PDB file of all heavy atoms in Angstrom:
ATOM      1  N   MET A   1     -11.098  26.782 -16.414  1.00  0.00           N
ATOM      2  CA  MET A   1     -10.235  27.094 -15.283  1.00  0.00           C
ATOM      3  C   MET A   1     -10.241  28.597 -15.050  1.00  0.00           C
ATOM      4  O   MET A   1     -10.047  29.365 -15.976  1.00  0.00           O
ATOM      5  CB  MET A   1      -8.818  26.607 -15.562  1.00  0.00           C
ATOM      6  CG  MET A   1      -7.893  26.917 -14.432  1.00  0.00           C
ATOM      7  SD  MET A   1      -6.250  26.253 -14.614  1.00  0.00           S
ATOM      8  CE  MET A   1      -6.567  24.527 -14.660  1.00  0.00           C
ATOM      9  N   LYS A   2     -10.460  28.976 -13.803  1.00  0.00           N
ATOM     10  CA  LYS A   2     -10.466  30.388 -13.449  1.00  0.00           C
ATOM     11  C   LYS A   2      -9.063  30.808 -13.011  1.00  0.00           C
ATOM     12  O   LYS A   2      -8.363  30.050 -12.354  1.00  0.00           O
ATOM     13  CB  LYS A   2     -11.445  30.638 -12.311  1.00  0.00           C
ATOM     14  CG  LYS A   2     -12.892  30.523 -12.707  1.00  0.00           C
ATOM     15  CD  LYS A   2     -13.762  31.062 -11.601  1.00  0.00           C
ATOM     16  CE  LYS A   2     -15.155  31.287 -12.110  1.00  0.00           C
ATOM     17  NZ  LYS A   2     -15.967  30.111 -12.101  1.00  0.00           N
ATOM     18  N   VAL A   3      -8.675  32.008 -13.375  1.00  0.00           N
ATOM     19  CA  VAL A   3      -7.415  32.586 -12.918  1.00  0.00           C
ATOM     20  C   VAL A   3      -7.760  33.637 -11.878  1.00  0.00           C
ATOM     21  O   VAL A   3      -8.535  34.555 -12.143  1.00  0.00           O
ATOM     22  CB  VAL A   3      -6.633  33.215 -14.089  1.00  0.00           C
ATOM     23  CG1 VAL A   3      -5.339  33.813 -13.595  1.00  0.00           C
ATOM     24  CG2 VAL A   3      -6.359  32.173 -15.153  1.00  0.00           C
ATOM     25  N   ARG A   4      -7.217  33.477 -10.684  1.00  0.00           N
ATOM     26  CA  ARG A   4      -7.601  34.333  -9.564  1.00  0.00           C
ATOM     27  C   ARG A   4      -6.373  34.922  -8.897  1.00  0.00           C
ATOM     28  O   ARG A   4      -5.271  34.391  -8.993  1.00  0.00           O
ATOM     29  CB  ARG A   4      -8.386  33.533  -8.520  1.00  0.00           C
ATOM     30  CG  ARG A   4      -9.744  33.076  -8.992  1.00  0.00           C
ATOM     31  CD  ARG A   4     -10.386  32.215  -7.950  1.00  0.00           C
ATOM     32  NE  ARG A   4     -11.745  31.872  -8.322  1.00  0.00           N
ATOM     33  CZ  ARG A   4     -12.811  32.470  -7.800  1.00  0.00           C
ATOM     34  NH1 ARG A   4     -12.675  33.422  -6.907  1.00  0.00           N
ATOM     35  NH2 ARG A   4     -14.017  32.107  -8.163  1.00  0.00           N
ATOM     36  N   ASN A   5      -6.611  36.018  -8.158  1.00  0.00           N
ATOM     37  CA  ASN A   5      -5.530  36.599  -7.353  1.00  0.00           C
ATOM     38  C   ASN A   5      -5.339  35.818  -6.060  1.00  0.00           C
ATOM     39  O   ASN A   5      -4.224  35.607  -5.616  1.00  0.00           O
ATOM     40  CB  ASN A   5      -5.847  38.059  -7.029  1.00  0.00           C
ATOM     41  CG  ASN A   5      -5.788  38.925  -8.247  1.00  0.00           C
ATOM     42  OD1 ASN A   5      -5.082  38.617  -9.189  1.00  0.00           O
ATOM     43  ND2 ASN A   5      -6.535  39.999  -8.245  1.00  0.00           N
ATOM     44  N   SER A   6      -6.450  35.411  -5.451  1.00  0.00           N
ATOM     45  CA  SER A   6      -6.374  34.670  -4.193  1.00  0.00           C
ATOM     46  C   SER A   6      -7.155  33.376  -4.342  1.00  0.00           C
ATOM     47  O   SER A   6      -8.282  33.370  -4.835  1.00  0.00           O
ATOM     48  CB  SER A   6      -6.951  35.508  -3.055  1.00  0.00           C
ATOM     49  OG  SER A   6      -6.972  34.759  -1.870  1.00  0.00           O
ATOM     50  N   LEU A   7      -6.561  32.272  -3.897  1.00  0.00           N
ATOM     51  CA  LEU A   7      -7.207  30.970  -4.054  1.00  0.00           C
ATOM     52  C   LEU A   7      -7.908  30.509  -2.791  1.00  0.00           C
ATOM     53  O   LEU A   7      -8.421  29.400  -2.759  1.00  0.00           O
ATOM     54  CB  LEU A   7      -6.165  29.920  -4.461  1.00  0.00           C
ATOM     55  CG  LEU A   7      -5.546  30.111  -5.833  1.00  0.00           C
ATOM     56  CD1 LEU A   7      -4.570  28.995  -6.104  1.00  0.00           C
ATOM     57  CD2 LEU A   7      -6.598  30.149  -6.903  1.00  0.00           C
ATOM     58  N   ARG A   8      -7.940  31.335  -1.769  1.00  0.00           N
ATOM     59  CA  ARG A   8      -8.576  30.909  -0.531  1.00  0.00           C
ATOM     60  C   ARG A   8     -10.077  30.711  -0.698  1.00  0.00           C
ATOM     61  O   ARG A   8     -10.651  29.767  -0.176  1.00  0.00           O
ATOM     62  CB  ARG A   8      -8.300  31.931   0.569  1.00  0.00           C
ATOM     63  CG  ARG A   8      -8.826  31.498   1.919  1.00  0.00           C
ATOM     64  CD  ARG A   8      -8.416  32.475   2.983  1.00  0.00           C
ATOM     65  NE  ARG A   8      -6.980  32.453   3.184  1.00  0.00           N
ATOM     66  CZ  ARG A   8      -6.327  33.326   3.919  1.00  0.00           C
ATOM     67  NH1 ARG A   8      -6.965  34.300   4.508  1.00  0.00           N
ATOM     68  NH2 ARG A   8      -5.034  33.243   4.063  1.00  0.00           N
ATOM     69  N   SER A   9     -10.721  31.597  -1.477  1.00  0.00           N
ATOM     70  CA  SER A   9     -12.150  31.444  -1.708  1.00  0.00           C
ATOM     71  C   SER A   9     -12.437  30.249  -2.608  1.00  0.00           C
ATOM     72  O   SER A   9     -13.452  29.568  -2.442  1.00  0.00           O
ATOM     73  CB  SER A   9     -12.717  32.711  -2.331  1.00  0.00           C
ATOM     74  OG  SER A   9     -12.063  32.984  -3.541  1.00  0.00           O
ATOM     75  N   SER A  10     -11.529  29.966  -3.550  1.00  0.00           N
ATOM     76  CA  SER A  10     -11.726  28.810  -4.426  1.00  0.00           C
ATOM     77  C   SER A  10     -11.591  27.501  -3.667  1.00  0.00           C
ATOM     78  O   SER A  10     -12.257  26.523  -3.980  1.00  0.00           O
ATOM     79  CB  SER A  10     -10.695  28.831  -5.558  1.00  0.00           C
ATOM     80  OG  SER A  10     -10.787  30.037  -6.269  1.00  0.00           O
ATOM     81  N   LYS A  11     -10.711  27.490  -2.683  1.00  0.00           N
ATOM     82  CA  LYS A  11     -10.495  26.263  -1.921  1.00  0.00           C
ATOM     83  C   LYS A  11     -11.710  25.910  -1.076  1.00  0.00           C
ATOM     84  O   LYS A  11     -12.020  24.740  -0.880  1.00  0.00           O
ATOM     85  CB  LYS A  11      -9.269  26.444  -1.029  1.00  0.00           C
ATOM     86  CG  LYS A  11      -8.828  25.182  -0.339  1.00  0.00           C
ATOM     87  CD  LYS A  11      -7.674  25.451   0.564  1.00  0.00           C
ATOM     88  CE  LYS A  11      -8.139  26.232   1.769  1.00  0.00           C
ATOM     89  NZ  LYS A  11      -7.332  26.018   2.950  1.00  0.00           N
ATOM     90  N   SER A  12     -12.426  26.917  -0.608  1.00  0.00           N
ATOM     91  CA  SER A  12     -13.554  26.659   0.292  1.00  0.00           C
ATOM     92  C   SER A  12     -14.854  26.390  -0.444  1.00  0.00           C
ATOM     93  O   SER A  12     -15.880  26.234   0.192  1.00  0.00           O
ATOM     94  CB  SER A  12     -13.743  27.852   1.223  1.00  0.00           C
ATOM     95  OG  SER A  12     -13.977  29.025   0.477  1.00  0.00           O
ATOM     96  N   ARG A  13     -14.829  26.322  -1.776  1.00  0.00           N
ATOM     97  CA  ARG A  13     -16.057  26.072  -2.523  1.00  0.00           C
ATOM     98  C   ARG A  13     -16.536  24.635  -2.393  1.00  0.00           C
ATOM     99  O   ARG A  13     -17.720  24.356  -2.461  1.00  0.00           O
ATOM    100  CB  ARG A  13     -15.848  26.397  -4.000  1.00  0.00           C
ATOM    101  CG  ARG A  13     -15.754  27.868  -4.262  1.00  0.00           C
ATOM    102  CD  ARG A  13     -15.360  28.129  -5.678  1.00  0.00           C
ATOM    103  NE  ARG A  13     -16.473  27.900  -6.575  1.00  0.00           N
ATOM    104  CZ  ARG A  13     -16.372  27.816  -7.894  1.00  0.00           C
ATOM    105  NH1 ARG A  13     -15.195  27.961  -8.449  1.00  0.00           N
ATOM    106  NH2 ARG A  13     -17.409  27.598  -8.640  1.00  0.00           N
ATOM    107  N   HIS A  14     -15.606  23.707  -2.202  1.00  0.00           N
ATOM    108  CA  HIS A  14     -15.948  22.293  -2.135  1.00  0.00           C
ATOM    109  C   HIS A  14     -14.985  21.642  -1.162  1.00  0.00           C
ATOM    110  O   HIS A  14     -13.834  22.064  -1.053  1.00  0.00           O
ATOM    111  CB  HIS A  14     -15.843  21.674  -3.526  1.00  0.00           C
ATOM    112  CG  HIS A  14     -16.516  20.340  -3.651  1.00  0.00           C
ATOM    113  ND1 HIS A  14     -15.859  19.167  -3.396  1.00  0.00           N
ATOM    114  CD2 HIS A  14     -17.774  20.016  -4.009  1.00  0.00           C
ATOM    115  CE1 HIS A  14     -16.695  18.160  -3.596  1.00  0.00           C
ATOM    116  NE2 HIS A  14     -17.868  18.650  -3.963  1.00  0.00           N
ATOM    117  N   ARG A  15     -15.441  20.595  -0.478  1.00  0.00           N
ATOM    118  CA  ARG A  15     -14.580  20.016   0.565  1.00  0.00           C
ATOM    119  C   ARG A  15     -13.457  19.164   0.001  1.00  0.00           C
ATOM    120  O   ARG A  15     -12.518  18.832   0.718  1.00  0.00           O
ATOM    121  CB  ARG A  15     -15.404  19.202   1.543  1.00  0.00           C
ATOM    122  CG  ARG A  15     -16.165  18.064   0.915  1.00  0.00           C
ATOM    123  CD  ARG A  15     -17.058  17.380   1.938  1.00  0.00           C
ATOM    124  NE  ARG A  15     -17.919  16.409   1.308  1.00  0.00           N
ATOM    125  CZ  ARG A  15     -17.552  15.155   1.067  1.00  0.00           C
ATOM    126  NH1 ARG A  15     -16.338  14.746   1.392  1.00  0.00           N
ATOM    127  NH2 ARG A  15     -18.383  14.320   0.493  1.00  0.00           N
ATOM    128  N   ASP A  16     -13.513  18.805  -1.278  1.00  0.00           N
ATOM    129  CA  ASP A  16     -12.463  17.988  -1.870  1.00  0.00           C
ATOM    130  C   ASP A  16     -11.431  18.805  -2.641  1.00  0.00           C
ATOM    131  O   ASP A  16     -10.605  18.220  -3.330  1.00  0.00           O
ATOM    132  CB  ASP A  16     -13.085  16.950  -2.809  1.00  0.00           C
ATOM    133  CG  ASP A  16     -13.901  15.920  -2.048  1.00  0.00           C
ATOM    134  OD1 ASP A  16     -13.370  15.381  -1.070  1.00  0.00           O
ATOM    135  OD2 ASP A  16     -15.062  15.682  -2.408  1.00  0.00           O
ATOM    136  N   CYS A  17     -11.490  20.128  -2.555  1.00  0.00           N
ATOM    137  CA  CYS A  17     -10.530  20.958  -3.267  1.00  0.00           C
ATOM    138  C   CYS A  17      -9.161  20.878  -2.608  1.00  0.00           C
ATOM    139  O   CYS A  17      -9.045  20.912  -1.387  1.00  0.00           O
ATOM    140  CB  CYS A  17     -11.001  22.411  -3.299  1.00  0.00           C
ATOM    141  SG  CYS A  17     -12.344  22.708  -4.422  1.00  0.00           S
ATOM    142  N   ARG A  18      -8.134  20.789  -3.430  1.00  0.00           N
ATOM    143  CA  ARG A  18      -6.758  20.733  -2.947  1.00  0.00           C
ATOM    144  C   ARG A  18      -5.964  21.851  -3.594  1.00  0.00           C
ATOM    145  O   ARG A  18      -6.126  22.130  -4.782  1.00  0.00           O
ATOM    146  CB  ARG A  18      -6.106  19.394  -3.322  1.00  0.00           C
ATOM    147  CG  ARG A  18      -6.807  18.180  -2.757  1.00  0.00           C
ATOM    148  CD  ARG A  18      -6.255  17.804  -1.415  1.00  0.00           C
ATOM    149  NE  ARG A  18      -6.905  16.623  -0.913  1.00  0.00           N
ATOM    150  CZ  ARG A  18      -7.918  16.666  -0.054  1.00  0.00           C
ATOM    151  NH1 ARG A  18      -8.382  17.820   0.337  1.00  0.00           N
ATOM    152  NH2 ARG A  18      -8.461  15.559   0.402  1.00  0.00           N
ATOM    153  N   VAL A  19      -5.053  22.434  -2.820  1.00  0.00           N
ATOM    154  CA  VAL A  19      -4.152  23.452  -3.348  1.00  0.00           C
ATOM    155  C   VAL A  19      -2.827  22.773  -3.680  1.00  0.00           C
ATOM    156  O   VAL A  19      -2.221  22.127  -2.833  1.00  0.00           O
ATOM    157  CB  VAL A  19      -3.949  24.589  -2.325  1.00  0.00           C
ATOM    158  CG1 VAL A  19      -2.966  25.600  -2.855  1.00  0.00           C
ATOM    159  CG2 VAL A  19      -5.269  25.249  -2.022  1.00  0.00           C
ATOM    160  N   VAL A  20      -2.388  22.901  -4.933  1.00  0.00           N
ATOM    161  CA  VAL A  20      -1.202  22.199  -5.431  1.00  0.00           C
ATOM    162  C   VAL A  20      -0.285  23.217  -6.080  1.00  0.00           C
ATOM    163  O   VAL A  20      -0.751  24.127  -6.767  1.00  0.00           O
ATOM    164  CB  VAL A  20      -1.621  21.113  -6.458  1.00  0.00           C
ATOM    165  CG1 VAL A  20      -0.404  20.379  -6.996  1.00  0.00           C
ATOM    166  CG2 VAL A  20      -2.579  20.136  -5.852  1.00  0.00           C
ATOM    167  N   ARG A  21       1.034  23.077  -5.869  1.00  0.00           N
ATOM    168  CA  ARG A  21       2.013  23.924  -6.537  1.00  0.00           C
ATOM    169  C   ARG A  21       2.683  23.130  -7.637  1.00  0.00           C
ATOM    170  O   ARG A  21       3.240  22.059  -7.389  1.00  0.00           O
ATOM    171  CB  ARG A  21       3.069  24.393  -5.535  1.00  0.00           C
ATOM    172  CG  ARG A  21       2.483  25.247  -4.446  1.00  0.00           C
ATOM    173  CD  ARG A  21       3.556  26.057  -3.802  1.00  0.00           C
ATOM    174  NE  ARG A  21       4.168  26.953  -4.768  1.00  0.00           N
ATOM    175  CZ  ARG A  21       5.154  27.794  -4.478  1.00  0.00           C
ATOM    176  NH1 ARG A  21       5.637  27.851  -3.266  1.00  0.00           N
ATOM    177  NH2 ARG A  21       5.666  28.574  -5.394  1.00  0.00           N
ATOM    178  N   ARG A  22       2.621  23.667  -8.864  1.00  0.00           N
ATOM    179  CA  ARG A  22       3.266  23.020 -10.002  1.00  0.00           C
ATOM    180  C   ARG A  22       3.938  24.082 -10.855  1.00  0.00           C
ATOM    181  O   ARG A  22       3.281  25.017 -11.296  1.00  0.00           O
ATOM    182  CB  ARG A  22       2.243  22.290 -10.872  1.00  0.00           C
ATOM    183  CG  ARG A  22       1.634  21.067 -10.225  1.00  0.00           C
ATOM    184  CD  ARG A  22       0.623  20.443 -11.145  1.00  0.00           C
ATOM    185  NE  ARG A  22      -0.085  19.382 -10.468  1.00  0.00           N
ATOM    186  CZ  ARG A  22      -1.254  18.907 -10.867  1.00  0.00           C
ATOM    187  NH1 ARG A  22      -1.839  19.397 -11.929  1.00  0.00           N
ATOM    188  NH2 ARG A  22      -1.838  17.942 -10.205  1.00  0.00           N
ATOM    189  N   LYS A  23       5.225  23.916 -11.086  1.00  0.00           N
ATOM    190  CA  LYS A  23       6.007  24.777 -11.979  1.00  0.00           C
ATOM    191  C   LYS A  23       5.880  26.252 -11.614  1.00  0.00           C
ATOM    192  O   LYS A  23       5.697  27.099 -12.474  1.00  0.00           O
ATOM    193  CB  LYS A  23       5.582  24.560 -13.430  1.00  0.00           C
ATOM    194  CG  LYS A  23       5.835  23.148 -13.920  1.00  0.00           C
ATOM    195  CD  LYS A  23       5.367  22.966 -15.336  1.00  0.00           C
ATOM    196  CE  LYS A  23       5.572  21.538 -15.770  1.00  0.00           C
ATOM    197  NZ  LYS A  23       4.939  21.278 -17.067  1.00  0.00           N
ATOM    198  N   GLY A  24       5.916  26.548 -10.324  1.00  0.00           N
ATOM    199  CA  GLY A  24       5.843  27.931  -9.882  1.00  0.00           C
ATOM    200  C   GLY A  24       4.454  28.519  -9.872  1.00  0.00           C
ATOM    201  O   GLY A  24       4.284  29.680  -9.527  1.00  0.00           O
ATOM    202  N   ARG A  25       3.441  27.755 -10.226  1.00  0.00           N
ATOM    203  CA  ARG A  25       2.069  28.234 -10.200  1.00  0.00           C
ATOM    204  C   ARG A  25       1.293  27.478  -9.143  1.00  0.00           C
ATOM    205  O   ARG A  25       1.614  26.336  -8.821  1.00  0.00           O
ATOM    206  CB  ARG A  25       1.396  28.034 -11.556  1.00  0.00           C
ATOM    207  CG  ARG A  25       1.913  28.977 -12.599  1.00  0.00           C
ATOM    208  CD  ARG A  25       1.198  28.810 -13.902  1.00  0.00           C
ATOM    209  NE  ARG A  25       1.608  29.844 -14.846  1.00  0.00           N
ATOM    210  CZ  ARG A  25       1.468  29.756 -16.142  1.00  0.00           C
ATOM    211  NH1 ARG A  25       0.928  28.692 -16.681  1.00  0.00           N
ATOM    212  NH2 ARG A  25       1.857  30.738 -16.927  1.00  0.00           N
ATOM    213  N   VAL A  26       0.279  28.123  -8.611  1.00  0.00           N
ATOM    214  CA  VAL A  26      -0.545  27.524  -7.576  1.00  0.00           C
ATOM    215  C   VAL A  26      -1.890  27.177  -8.201  1.00  0.00           C
ATOM    216  O   VAL A  26      -2.508  28.012  -8.859  1.00  0.00           O
ATOM    217  CB  VAL A  26      -0.732  28.489  -6.380  1.00  0.00           C
ATOM    218  CG1 VAL A  26      -1.459  27.796  -5.246  1.00  0.00           C
ATOM    219  CG2 VAL A  26       0.599  29.003  -5.904  1.00  0.00           C
ATOM    220  N   TYR A  27      -2.310  25.935  -8.007  1.00  0.00           N
ATOM    221  CA  TYR A  27      -3.547  25.455  -8.601  1.00  0.00           C
ATOM    222  C   TYR A  27      -4.485  24.953  -7.514  1.00  0.00           C
ATOM    223  O   TYR A  27      -4.042  24.443  -6.488  1.00  0.00           O
ATOM    224  CB  TYR A  27      -3.289  24.277  -9.549  1.00  0.00           C
ATOM    225  CG  TYR A  27      -2.536  24.623 -10.802  1.00  0.00           C
ATOM    226  CD1 TYR A  27      -1.161  24.542 -10.841  1.00  0.00           C
ATOM    227  CD2 TYR A  27      -3.203  25.013 -11.949  1.00  0.00           C
ATOM    228  CE1 TYR A  27      -0.464  24.843 -11.993  1.00  0.00           C
ATOM    229  CE2 TYR A  27      -2.519  25.320 -13.113  1.00  0.00           C
ATOM    230  CZ  TYR A  27      -1.156  25.231 -13.118  1.00  0.00           C
ATOM    231  OH  TYR A  27      -0.472  25.541 -14.260  1.00  0.00           O
ATOM    232  N   VAL A  28      -5.782  25.077  -7.769  1.00  0.00           N
ATOM    233  CA  VAL A  28      -6.791  24.390  -6.974  1.00  0.00           C
ATOM    234  C   VAL A  28      -7.364  23.320  -7.875  1.00  0.00           C
ATOM    235  O   VAL A  28      -7.872  23.615  -8.959  1.00  0.00           O
ATOM    236  CB  VAL A  28      -7.898  25.345  -6.490  1.00  0.00           C
ATOM    237  CG1 VAL A  28      -9.047  24.560  -5.879  1.00  0.00           C
ATOM    238  CG2 VAL A  28      -7.362  26.307  -5.466  1.00  0.00           C
ATOM    239  N   ILE A  29      -7.257  22.052  -7.448  1.00  0.00           N
ATOM    240  CA  ILE A  29      -7.781  20.948  -8.228  1.00  0.00           C
ATOM    241  C   ILE A  29      -8.784  20.184  -7.391  1.00  0.00           C
ATOM    242  O   ILE A  29      -8.781  20.252  -6.163  1.00  0.00           O
ATOM    243  CB  ILE A  29      -6.665  20.001  -8.712  1.00  0.00           C
ATOM    244  CG1 ILE A  29      -5.879  19.457  -7.529  1.00  0.00           C
ATOM    245  CG2 ILE A  29      -5.761  20.697  -9.709  1.00  0.00           C
ATOM    246  CD1 ILE A  29      -4.937  18.350  -7.890  1.00  0.00           C
ATOM    247  N   ASN A  30      -9.669  19.479  -8.078  1.00  0.00           N
ATOM    248  CA  ASN A  30     -10.703  18.705  -7.411  1.00  0.00           C
ATOM    249  C   ASN A  30     -10.940  17.459  -8.254  1.00  0.00           C
ATOM    250  O   ASN A  30     -11.328  17.552  -9.415  1.00  0.00           O
ATOM    251  CB  ASN A  30     -11.987  19.540  -7.292  1.00  0.00           C
ATOM    252  CG  ASN A  30     -12.974  18.943  -6.334  1.00  0.00           C
ATOM    253  OD1 ASN A  30     -13.052  17.743  -6.196  1.00  0.00           O
ATOM    254  ND2 ASN A  30     -13.717  19.789  -5.684  1.00  0.00           N
ATOM    255  N   LYS A  31     -10.695  16.294  -7.657  1.00  0.00           N
ATOM    256  CA  LYS A  31     -10.831  15.052  -8.420  1.00  0.00           C
ATOM    257  C   LYS A  31     -12.290  14.645  -8.586  1.00  0.00           C
ATOM    258  O   LYS A  31     -12.638  13.981  -9.564  1.00  0.00           O
ATOM    259  CB  LYS A  31     -10.071  13.936  -7.693  1.00  0.00           C
ATOM    260  CG  LYS A  31      -8.589  14.170  -7.585  1.00  0.00           C
ATOM    261  CD  LYS A  31      -7.858  13.489  -8.703  1.00  0.00           C
ATOM    262  CE  LYS A  31      -6.391  13.814  -8.682  1.00  0.00           C
ATOM    263  NZ  LYS A  31      -5.581  12.813  -8.049  1.00  0.00           N
ATOM    264  N   ILE A  32     -13.154  15.012  -7.637  1.00  0.00           N
ATOM    265  CA  ILE A  32     -14.547  14.575  -7.705  1.00  0.00           C
ATOM    266  C   ILE A  32     -15.370  15.530  -8.569  1.00  0.00           C
ATOM    267  O   ILE A  32     -16.021  15.115  -9.521  1.00  0.00           O
ATOM    268  CB  ILE A  32     -15.143  14.443  -6.290  1.00  0.00           C
ATOM    269  CG1 ILE A  32     -14.503  13.234  -5.563  1.00  0.00           C
ATOM    270  CG2 ILE A  32     -16.643  14.237  -6.322  1.00  0.00           C
ATOM    271  CD1 ILE A  32     -13.420  13.579  -4.624  1.00  0.00           C
ATOM    272  N   GLN A  33     -15.329  16.833  -8.244  1.00  0.00           N
ATOM    273  CA  GLN A  33     -16.024  17.843  -9.040  1.00  0.00           C
ATOM    274  C   GLN A  33     -14.972  18.596  -9.837  1.00  0.00           C
ATOM    275  O   GLN A  33     -14.340  19.506  -9.321  1.00  0.00           O
ATOM    276  CB  GLN A  33     -16.786  18.810  -8.125  1.00  0.00           C
ATOM    277  CG  GLN A  33     -17.969  18.207  -7.429  1.00  0.00           C
ATOM    278  CD  GLN A  33     -19.156  18.027  -8.354  1.00  0.00           C
ATOM    279  OE1 GLN A  33     -19.183  18.534  -9.461  1.00  0.00           O
ATOM    280  NE2 GLN A  33     -20.128  17.277  -7.886  1.00  0.00           N
ATOM    281  N   ARG A  34     -14.783  18.234 -11.082  1.00  0.00           N
ATOM    282  CA  ARG A  34     -13.678  18.788 -11.851  1.00  0.00           C
ATOM    283  C   ARG A  34     -13.909  20.216 -12.306  1.00  0.00           C
ATOM    284  O   ARG A  34     -13.017  20.827 -12.869  1.00  0.00           O
ATOM    285  CB  ARG A  34     -13.392  17.902 -13.051  1.00  0.00           C
ATOM    286  CG  ARG A  34     -12.915  16.531 -12.612  1.00  0.00           C
ATOM    287  CD  ARG A  34     -12.324  15.773 -13.768  1.00  0.00           C
ATOM    288  NE  ARG A  34     -11.840  14.478 -13.319  1.00  0.00           N
ATOM    289  CZ  ARG A  34     -10.578  14.231 -12.981  1.00  0.00           C
ATOM    290  NH1 ARG A  34      -9.696  15.191 -13.021  1.00  0.00           N
ATOM    291  NH2 ARG A  34     -10.217  13.042 -12.590  1.00  0.00           N
ATOM    292  N   ARG A  35     -15.093  20.742 -12.108  1.00  0.00           N
ATOM    293  CA  ARG A  35     -15.330  22.123 -12.534  1.00  0.00           C
ATOM    294  C   ARG A  35     -14.737  23.134 -11.576  1.00  0.00           C
ATOM    295  O   ARG A  35     -14.609  24.305 -11.928  1.00  0.00           O
ATOM    296  CB  ARG A  35     -16.821  22.378 -12.716  1.00  0.00           C
ATOM    297  CG  ARG A  35     -17.607  22.380 -11.429  1.00  0.00           C
ATOM    298  CD  ARG A  35     -19.017  22.835 -11.729  1.00  0.00           C
ATOM    299  NE  ARG A  35     -19.777  23.014 -10.517  1.00  0.00           N
ATOM    300  CZ  ARG A  35     -20.607  22.119 -10.028  1.00  0.00           C
ATOM    301  NH1 ARG A  35     -20.788  20.973 -10.655  1.00  0.00           N
ATOM    302  NH2 ARG A  35     -21.285  22.344  -8.925  1.00  0.00           N
ATOM    303  N   PHE A  36     -14.357  22.729 -10.364  1.00  0.00           N
ATOM    304  CA  PHE A  36     -13.779  23.663  -9.398  1.00  0.00           C
ATOM    305  C   PHE A  36     -12.268  23.735  -9.592  1.00  0.00           C
ATOM    306  O   PHE A  36     -11.490  23.340  -8.720  1.00  0.00           O
ATOM    307  CB  PHE A  36     -14.100  23.220  -7.971  1.00  0.00           C
ATOM    308  CG  PHE A  36     -15.562  23.282  -7.636  1.00  0.00           C
ATOM    309  CD1 PHE A  36     -16.237  22.140  -7.227  1.00  0.00           C
ATOM    310  CD2 PHE A  36     -16.253  24.464  -7.709  1.00  0.00           C
ATOM    311  CE1 PHE A  36     -17.572  22.197  -6.917  1.00  0.00           C
ATOM    312  CE2 PHE A  36     -17.593  24.531  -7.386  1.00  0.00           C
ATOM    313  CZ  PHE A  36     -18.253  23.394  -6.999  1.00  0.00           C
ATOM    314  N   LYS A  37     -11.836  24.237 -10.737  1.00  0.00           N
ATOM    315  CA  LYS A  37     -10.413  24.366 -10.994  1.00  0.00           C
ATOM    316  C   LYS A  37     -10.062  25.837 -11.023  1.00  0.00           C
ATOM    317  O   LYS A  37     -10.823  26.660 -11.548  1.00  0.00           O
ATOM    318  CB  LYS A  37     -10.047  23.751 -12.337  1.00  0.00           C
ATOM    319  CG  LYS A  37     -10.129  22.244 -12.347  1.00  0.00           C
ATOM    320  CD  LYS A  37      -9.449  21.661 -13.566  1.00  0.00           C
ATOM    321  CE  LYS A  37     -10.159  22.069 -14.828  1.00  0.00           C
ATOM    322  NZ  LYS A  37      -9.667  21.342 -16.011  1.00  0.00           N
ATOM    323  N   ALA A  38      -8.908  26.188 -10.470  1.00  0.00           N
ATOM    324  CA  ALA A  38      -8.455  27.575 -10.479  1.00  0.00           C
ATOM    325  C   ALA A  38      -6.945  27.591 -10.508  1.00  0.00           C
ATOM    326  O   ALA A  38      -6.289  26.632 -10.136  1.00  0.00           O
ATOM    327  CB  ALA A  38      -8.981  28.331  -9.266  1.00  0.00           C
ATOM    328  N   ARG A  39      -6.408  28.746 -10.920  1.00  0.00           N
ATOM    329  CA  ARG A  39      -4.978  28.894 -11.051  1.00  0.00           C
ATOM    330  C   ARG A  39      -4.587  30.284 -10.586  1.00  0.00           C
ATOM    331  O   ARG A  39      -5.342  31.233 -10.746  1.00  0.00           O
ATOM    332  CB  ARG A  39      -4.596  28.688 -12.517  1.00  0.00           C
ATOM    333  CG  ARG A  39      -3.224  29.136 -12.869  1.00  0.00           C
ATOM    334  CD  ARG A  39      -2.858  28.697 -14.250  1.00  0.00           C
ATOM    335  NE  ARG A  39      -3.201  29.622 -15.308  1.00  0.00           N
ATOM    336  CZ  ARG A  39      -2.547  30.749 -15.584  1.00  0.00           C
ATOM    337  NH1 ARG A  39      -1.545  31.111 -14.829  1.00  0.00           N
ATOM    338  NH2 ARG A  39      -2.915  31.503 -16.581  1.00  0.00           N
ATOM    339  N   GLN A  40      -3.403  30.374  -9.997  1.00  0.00           N
ATOM    340  CA  GLN A  40      -2.864  31.654  -9.568  1.00  0.00           C
ATOM    341  C   GLN A  40      -1.425  31.755 -10.034  1.00  0.00           C
ATOM    342  O   GLN A  40      -0.671  30.795  -9.920  1.00  0.00           O
ATOM    343  CB  GLN A  40      -2.936  31.768  -8.041  1.00  0.00           C
ATOM    344  CG  GLN A  40      -2.280  33.007  -7.482  1.00  0.00           C
ATOM    345  CD  GLN A  40      -2.353  33.049  -5.975  1.00  0.00           C
ATOM    346  OE1 GLN A  40      -3.181  32.420  -5.379  1.00  0.00           O
ATOM    347  NE2 GLN A  40      -1.449  33.773  -5.377  1.00  0.00           N
ATOM    348  N   GLY A  41      -1.036  32.937 -10.542  1.00  0.00           N
ATOM    349  CA  GLY A  41       0.342  33.159 -10.945  1.00  0.00           C
ATOM    350  C   GLY A  41       0.655  32.764 -12.374  1.00  0.00           C
ATOM    351  O   GLY A  41      -0.092  32.080 -13.030  1.00  0.00           O
TER     352      GLY A  41
END
């Protein structure tokens, strides 16, 4: 999982990427390609 300042570039890497907020942190998750994971905050 990558930790990034901005998740906009991570979201556009794959068309199935979703931006999710959990416990005050922002995550990019992908159910099909699980390697595209990122976290902010």
